[in-house]
C-alpha positions, 0 to 999 in steps of 0.5 A: 173843438176840443172846448165844444166836446168838453162842454158837451161831455160835462152838460151829459154828466148835469143831465144825468144827474138831474135826470134822476130827479126830474124825468121831462129835462131836455137838452136843446142847444149847445155852443161856443161862446169864446174860445182861446189859442189854438191854431188859429186866433182867438173868437169870440161870439 
């Protein structure tokens, strides 16, 4: 869950930077493809 939140925040930072140049940018989907460690076993999409 923390990985997904971090990736989403990083995507928004890049989006904010690019939005200054191109106003028609759209973020359509974010998803976690792989997870390692934590309370549950490793997971891969």
